[in-house]
C-alpha positions in Angstrom: 13.4 -3.0 -42.4 11.0 -0.3 -43.5 10.9 3.1 -41.8 7.5 2.3 -40.3 8.8 -1.0 -38.8 11.9 0.8 -37.5 9.7 3.3 -35.7 7.6 0.5 -34.2 10.7 -1.3 -33.0 12.1 1.8 -31.2 8.7 2.7 -29.8 8.4 -0.9 -28.4 11.9 -0.6 -26.9 11.1 2.7 -25.3 7.8 1.5 -23.8 9.5 -1.7 -22.6 12.5 0.1 -21.2 11.7 -0.6 -17.5 11.4 -4.3 -18.4 14.6 -4.3 -20.4 16.4 -2.6 -17.4 15.1 -5.2 -15.1 16.3 -8.0 -17.4 19.7 -6.4 -17.5 19.9 -6.2 -13.7 18.8 -9.8 -13.5 21.5 -10.8 -16.0 24.2 -9.0 -14.0 22.9 -10.5 -10.7 22.9 -14.0 -12.3 26.5 -13.7 -13.3 27.5 -11.7 -10.2 29.4 -9.3 -12.4 28.7 -5.6 -12.4 31.0 -4.6 -15.3 30.4 -2.7 -18.6 30.8 -6.0 -20.5 28.1 -7.7 -18.3 25.8 -4.7 -18.8 26.3 -4.7 -22.6 25.7 -8.5 -22.9 22.7 -8.3 -20.6 21.2 -5.5 -22.8 21.8 -7.6 -25.9 20.2 -10.7 -24.3 17.3 -8.6 -23.0 16.5 -7.1 -26.4 16.9 -10.6 -28.0 14.5 -12.2 -25.5 11.9 -9.4 -25.8 12.0 -9.6 -29.6 12.0 -13.4 -30.0 9.5 -14.2 -27.3 7.0 -11.6 -28.4 4.5 -10.7 -25.7 2.1 -7.9 -26.0 3.7 -4.6 -25.1 2.7 -3.6 -21.6 2.3 0.1 -21.1 3.0 1.2 -17.6 1.1 4.1 -16.1 4.2 6.2 -15.7 3.0 7.1 -12.2 4.8 5.9 -9.1 4.0 7.5 -5.8 7.1 6.7 -3.7 5.4 7.4 -0.4 2.5 5.0 -1.1 4.9 2.5 -2.6 6.9 2.5 0.6 3.8 2.1 2.7 2.7 -0.7 0.3 6.0 -2.5 0.8 5.9 -2.2 4.6 2.3 -3.4 4.8 3.0 -6.2 2.5 5.9 -7.5 4.5 3.9 -7.1 7.7 1.0 -9.0 6.1 3.3 -11.8 5.0 4.6 -12.2 8.6 1.1 -12.1 10.0 -0.2 -14.5 7.4 2.6 -17.0 8.1 1.9 -16.8 11.9 -1.9 -17.3 11.3 -1.3 -20.3 9.0 1.2 -21.8 11.5 -1.4 -21.3 14.3 -4.1 -23.0 12.3 -1.9 -25.9 11.4 -0.8 -26.5 14.9 -4.3 -26.2 16.4 -5.2 -29.9 16.5 -8.6 -29.3 18.1 -10.2 -28.2 14.8 -9.6 -28.2 11.1 -9.1 -24.7 9.5 -12.0 -23.8 7.3 -11.4 -23.3 3.6 -13.3 -21.6 0.8 -13.1 -20.5 -2.7 -14.1 -16.9 -2.9 -14.7 -14.6 -5.9 -13.4 -11.1 -5.7 -14.7 -8.7 -8.3 -12.0 -6.0 -8.8 -12.9 -2.4 -9.2 -10.3 -1.3 -11.7 -10.1 -2.7 -15.2 -6.4 -2.9 -15.9 -4.5 -6.1 -16.7 -1.4 -4.9 -14.9 -3.3 -3.9 -11.8 -5.1 -7.2 -11.8 -1.8 -9.0 -12.0 -0.3 -7.0 -9.1 -3.4 -7.7 -7.0 -3.2 -11.4 -7.8 0.5 -11.7 -7.0 0.1 -9.8 -3.8 -2.9 -11.9 -2.7 -1.1 -15.2 -3.6 2.2 -14.3 -1.8 0.5 -13.6 1.5 0.2 -17.0 3.3 -3.4 -18.2 3.7 -4.6 -17.4 0.2 -3.9 -18.4 -3.3 -5.3 -17.2 -6.6 -6.7 -20.3 -8.4 -8.4 -18.5 -11.3 -8.4 -15.1 -12.9 -11.4 -14.1 -15.1 -9.8 -11.3 -17.2 -13.0 -10.4 -19.0 -15.1 -9.9 -15.9 -12.2 -8.8 -13.7 -12.8 -11.4 -11.0 -10.1 -13.2 -9.0 -11.0 -16.5 -7.5 -9.0 -17.3 -4.4 -8.6 -20.4 -2.2 -8.4 -19.2 1.4 -7.9 -21.0 4.7 -9.1 -19.9 8.1 -12.7 -19.1 7.1 -15.7 -20.5 9.0 -18.5 -18.0 8.5 -19.8 -15.7 5.8 -18.3 -12.8 7.8 -14.9 -14.4 7.4 -15.4 -14.7 3.7 -16.4 -11.0 3.5 -13.3 -10.1 5.6 -11.1 -11.9 3.1 -12.8 -10.3 0.1 -12.5 -6.8 1.7 -8.8 -7.6 2.4 -8.1 -8.2 -1.3 -10.0 -5.0 -2.3 -7.8 -3.1 0.2 -4.7 -4.5 -1.5 -6.1 -3.3 -4.8 -6.6 0.2 -3.4 -3.1 0.3 -2.0 -1.6 -0.8 -5.3 -3.6 1.8 -7.1 -2.4 4.5 -4.7 1.2 3.4 -5.3 1.3 2.4 -9.0 -2.1 3.1 -10.6 -2.5 5.5 -13.6 -3.8 9.0 -12.9 -7.4 8.1 -13.9 -7.5 5.1 -11.5 -6.0 7.3 -8.7 -8.7 10.0 -9.3 -11.4 7.3 -9.3 -10.1 5.9 -6.0 -10.0 9.4 -4.5 -13.6 10.0 -5.6 -14.8 6.7 -4.2 -13.1 7.5 -0.9 -14.8 10.9 -0.9 -18.2 9.3 -1.5 -17.6 6.8 1.3 -16.8 9.6 3.8 -19.9 11.6 2.9 -22.3 8.6 3.5 
């Protein structure tokens, strides 16, 4: 291995360190062993997996706001419970069928990782499911239930955009966070 290739290898390992750590934790949880041997074998397997199954290196923003991340987690759990209750109510209401729609939600921040976070959060909340993600135009297409009017569609769209804002506050890079703060400031001055 040349010196240049060695530098790239260690740079990739350093950038993917959070993912490697997560894979090691999963390995230890899988075997239910929290020993030094389990850690070492998990690390070897994690490096092997990330080197053999080469995916593009994902660079994290390096910014995590613990306060907003805690708020995001609590709101997400609350939304999951409310979504499950709303879907159950719609299913058990035999008087009418729940309305459904496919809606397009153009995201405001152009970042693959942010788009992934928003798509996962939107899909995990009962009542909506991401059916398509247009990476080039930054549009998520969601199948949602419980919509009857255009106002309901707009409410769903605004809900997804609020999740995007919450995720940017908690995990977005500094430039995204500054852009969010500026957009909030402009909304308040209108």
